C-alpha positions in Angstrom: -222.1 55.2 178.9 -223.8 55.2 182.3 -222.4 57.6 185.0 -223.3 58.2 188.6 -221.8 60.1 191.5 -222.1 58.3 194.9 -220.8 58.9 198.4 -218.5 56.3 200.1 -220.3 54.8 203.1 -217.7 52.4 204.3 -216.6 53.6 207.7 -212.9 53.4 206.9 -213.2 54.5 203.2 -212.0 52.4 200.3 -209.2 50.5 202.1 -208.1 47.0 201.2 -211.2 44.9 202.0 -213.9 47.1 200.4 -211.6 48.0 197.5 -211.1 44.3 196.8 -214.8 43.5 196.9 -215.5 46.5 194.6 -212.7 45.8 192.1 -213.7 42.1 191.9 -217.3 43.1 191.1 -216.2 45.6 188.5 -213.9 42.9 186.9 -216.6 40.2 187.0 -219.1 42.6 185.3 -217.1 42.1 182.0 -217.7 45.8 181.2 -215.3 48.8 181.1 -215.7 50.5 184.5 -213.9 53.5 185.8 -214.0 55.4 189.1 -212.8 58.9 189.9 -212.6 60.9 193.1 -213.6 64.6 192.7 -212.0 66.2 189.7 -209.2 63.5 189.7 -208.4 61.3 186.7 -210.5 58.2 186.5 -208.9 54.8 187.2 -209.8 51.3 186.1 -212.3 50.1 188.7 -211.2 46.5 188.1 -207.7 47.3 189.5 -207.6 47.1 193.3 -204.4 49.2 193.3 -206.1 51.8 191.2 -209.1 51.9 193.5 -206.9 52.1 196.6 -204.8 54.9 195.0 -207.8 57.2 194.9 -207.5 57.6 198.7 -211.3 57.7 199.0 -212.5 58.1 202.6 -215.9 58.0 204.3 -218.1 60.7 202.9 -216.0 61.3 199.8 -217.9 61.5 196.5 -216.7 59.3 193.6 -218.0 59.1 190.0 -218.6 55.7 188.5 -218.7 55.2 184.7 -219.7 52.0 183.0 -219.7 51.4 179.3 -221.3 48.4 177.4 -224.4 46.4 177.2 -226.1 46.2 180.6 -224.2 49.3 181.9 -227.2 50.6 184.0 -227.5 47.3 185.9 -223.8 47.1 186.6 -223.7 50.8 187.6 -226.6 50.1 190.1 -224.8 47.1 191.6 -221.5 48.9 192.0 -223.1 52.1 193.4 -225.0 50.1 196.0 -221.7 48.4 197.0 -220.1 51.8 197.6 -223.1 53.1 199.5 -223.0 50.2 201.9 -220.8 50.2 205.0 -219.0 46.9 204.4 -216.9 47.5 207.5 -220.1 47.1 209.6 -220.8 43.6 208.3 
């Protein structure tokens, strides 16, 4: 299992648009991906409702975990998404 802690860069946190983009990428990876905020319980990263329910705001740290073949590459892709301010695009 590959794990990494990243800081949310999106200027409005993981609201609907960035959460949708992130959860779709997690789902499309075909691997088991979870995301957790702080010491909270991890949620399925492929679930937009799960991702939004974290209440992750700008500057919050979240921990991503990916399990399966190619986990490191998927982890890198998803971490980059969270570290990019998609609201600025």
